[in-house]
C-alpha positions as CSV (number, residue, x, y, z in Angstrom):
1,M,-10.3,13.6,93.0
2,I,-12.7,10.8,92.6
3,I,-12.9,11.4,88.8
4,G,-9.2,11.1,88.8
5,W,-9.2,7.8,90.6
6,C,-12.0,6.5,88.3
7,F,-10.0,7.4,85.2
8,I,-6.9,5.6,86.6
9,C,-8.9,2.5,87.6
10,I,-10.4,2.3,84.1
11,F,-7.3,2.9,82.1
12,A,-5.7,0.2,84.2
13,V,-8.3,-2.2,83.4
14,V,-8.0,-1.3,79.5
15,I,-4.2,-1.7,79.8
16,N,-4.7,-5.0,81.3
17,E,-7.0,-6.1,78.9
18,V,-4.9,-5.0,75.9
19,S,-1.8,-6.5,77.4
20,L,-3.5,-10.0,77.1
21,D,-2.7,-10.0,73.3
22,V,0.5,-12.0,72.6
23,T,2.4,-11.6,69.3
24,L,4.5,-14.9,67.9
25,V,6.6,-15.3,65.0
26,G,6.7,-18.8,63.5
27,F,8.8,-20.4,60.6
28,T,7.5,-22.1,57.4
29,G,7.4,-25.9,58.0
30,S,7.9,-25.6,61.8
31,S,5.3,-25.5,64.7
32,V,4.4,-22.9,67.2
33,V,2.2,-23.2,70.2
34,L,-0.7,-20.6,70.5
35,P,-1.3,-19.8,74.4
36,C,-5.0,-19.8,75.9
37,S,-5.4,-20.5,79.4
38,S,-7.8,-19.6,82.3
39,T,-7.2,-18.4,85.8
40,E,-10.3,-20.4,87.1
41,Y,-9.7,-23.0,89.6
42,D,-11.7,-26.0,90.3
43,L,-12.4,-26.5,86.6
44,E,-15.5,-28.9,85.7
45,L,-14.7,-30.0,82.1
46,Q,-18.1,-30.5,81.3
47,D,-18.9,-26.8,82.1
48,I,-16.4,-25.6,79.8
49,N,-16.3,-24.5,76.1
50,V,-13.3,-23.4,74.3
51,F,-13.5,-22.1,70.6
52,W,-10.4,-21.2,68.5
53,R,-10.7,-19.2,65.5
54,H,-8.4,-17.8,63.0
55,N,-9.0,-14.4,61.3
56,G,-12.6,-14.1,62.8
57,S,-14.2,-17.0,61.2
58,E,-12.2,-20.0,60.3
59,T,-12.6,-22.8,62.9
60,I,-9.3,-24.7,64.1
61,Y,-10.4,-26.5,67.2
62,D,-13.3,-26.4,69.6
63,L,-13.8,-28.1,73.0
64,I,-17.5,-28.2,73.8
65,S,-18.3,-29.6,77.3
66,G,-15.0,-30.7,77.9
67,K,-14.8,-32.8,74.8
68,D,-12.7,-32.4,71.6
69,S,-14.7,-31.2,68.5
70,V,-13.4,-31.1,65.1
71,A,-16.7,-31.5,63.3
72,G,-16.6,-27.8,61.9
73,Q,-12.9,-27.7,61.8
74,N,-11.4,-26.0,58.5
75,P,-9.7,-28.5,56.5
76,R,-6.5,-26.7,56.5
77,Y,-6.1,-27.3,60.0
78,K,-7.0,-31.1,59.9
79,N,-4.0,-33.2,61.6
80,R,-2.4,-29.8,62.0
81,A,-3.8,-28.5,65.0
82,Q,-3.0,-30.3,68.5
83,T,-4.4,-29.7,72.0
84,F,-3.0,-30.6,75.4
85,P,-5.9,-32.8,77.0
86,D,-3.9,-33.5,80.2
87,E,-3.7,-29.5,80.9
88,Y,-7.4,-28.8,80.5
89,L,-8.0,-29.2,84.2
90,R,-5.3,-26.7,85.0
91,G,-7.0,-24.4,82.8
92,N,-4.5,-24.6,79.8
93,F,-6.4,-24.7,76.5
94,S,-3.3,-23.8,74.3
95,I,-2.9,-25.3,70.8
96,K,0.1,-26.3,68.7
97,L,0.0,-25.8,65.2
98,I,2.4,-27.8,62.9
99,N,3.9,-27.4,59.8
100,L,3.2,-23.6,59.4
101,T,2.6,-22.1,56.1
102,H,2.2,-18.5,55.3
103,A,-1.6,-18.8,55.1
104,D,-1.3,-19.2,58.9
105,A,-0.5,-15.7,59.6
106,G,-2.8,-13.4,61.2
107,E,-5.0,-13.3,64.3
108,F,-5.9,-16.4,66.3
109,V,-8.6,-15.9,69.0
110,C,-9.2,-18.4,72.1
111,L,-12.6,-17.9,73.4
112,I,-13.2,-19.6,76.9
113,I,-16.7,-20.0,78.1
114,H,-17.0,-21.3,81.6
115,S,-20.3,-21.5,83.7
116,S,-19.2,-18.6,85.5
117,D,-17.1,-16.5,83.4
118,S,-15.7,-16.1,80.1
119,K,-12.5,-15.0,78.6
120,Q,-11.1,-14.3,75.3
121,E,-7.4,-14.1,74.3
122,T,-5.9,-12.9,70.9
123,V,-2.7,-13.9,69.5
124,L,-1.2,-12.6,66.4
125,L,1.0,-15.1,64.4
126,F,3.7,-13.7,61.9
127,I,5.3,-16.2,59.6
128,N,8.8,-16.0,58.3
129,E,10.4,-18.1,55.8
130,S,12.5,-20.9,57.5
131,T,16.1,-20.8,56.7
132,V,16.0,-24.3,55.4
133,E,13.6,-22.8,52.8
134,K,15.6,-20.2,51.9
135,R,18.6,-22.3,51.0
136,K,16.3,-24.5,49.1
137,N,14.8,-21.5,46.9
138,S,18.0,-19.7,46.7
139,T,21.1,-21.9,46.3
140,E,22.4,-19.4,43.5
141,P,23.6,-16.9,46.4
142,A,25.0,-19.8,48.8
143,E,27.3,-20.8,45.6
144,T,28.2,-17.2,44.9
145,E,29.2,-16.7,48.7
146,S,31.4,-19.9,48.3
147,D,33.0,-18.9,45.0
148,Q,33.7,-15.5,46.5
149,R,35.6,-17.1,49.5
150,N,37.4,-19.4,47.1
151,V,38.5,-16.6,45.0
152,L,39.7,-14.6,48.1
153,L,41.5,-17.6,49.4
154,I,43.4,-18.0,46.1
155,C,44.2,-14.4,46.0
156,V,45.8,-14.3,49.4
157,C,47.8,-17.4,48.9
158,I,49.3,-16.1,45.9
159,L,49.8,-12.5,46.8
160,V,51.4,-13.2,50.4
161,P,54.3,-15.3,49.0
162,V,54.8,-12.7,46.1
163,I,54.8,-9.8,48.6
164,I,57.4,-11.9,50.9
165,F,59.5,-12.4,47.7
166,L,59.5,-8.7,46.8
167,S,60.4,-7.9,50.1
168,I,63.2,-10.0,50.4
169,A,64.3,-9.1,47.0
170,C,64.2,-5.3,47.7
171,F,66.1,-5.9,51.0
172,M,68.9,-7.7,49.1
173,I,69.3,-5.0,46.7
174,H,69.3,-2.4,49.2
175,C,72.0,-4.3,51.3
176,R,74.1,-4.6,48.1
177,K,73.9,-1.0,47.3
178,R,75.0,-0.3,50.8
179,T,77.9,-2.4,50.6
180,S,79.0,-1.4,47.2
181,A,78.6,2.4,47.7
182,P,82.1,4.2,48.2
183,L,82.4,6.1,51.4
């Protein structure tokens, strides 16, 4: 019985840790907010270090002793990673990535180290091509669809009057045969 309860408790903790992972989908050229927060209250910024990493090694943004640090930042993220300093005291250390590219896809890790605790959050980011990019890169299909609609509209505009004309002609022929037929 005790072993069963221990198993349930361990399983609940493992499920809780795994559920902290977040999966997001972004689009090329747009921006996305990667969430990261601490549940600690009464935060003293000088006691907090936050490290954002991409695919395990690329430095995106660091917050050391409560101060922003881009000293070791990967050049790909220069002027593309933004934080929310007004939210630090509330435990929000999310970052916003702007002008997304396909190279931004992958695993982002936020490690919060506080004097009394540490926490790690993982965000999986998938990048899809934006609809604007699709239209820029493939103008041919859009023109083809437009051409197909125009051809269909022309066919309908021609066929409908022809069908109406033939129907009226058949009706008139049928009426003449009826009136001229001997009884």
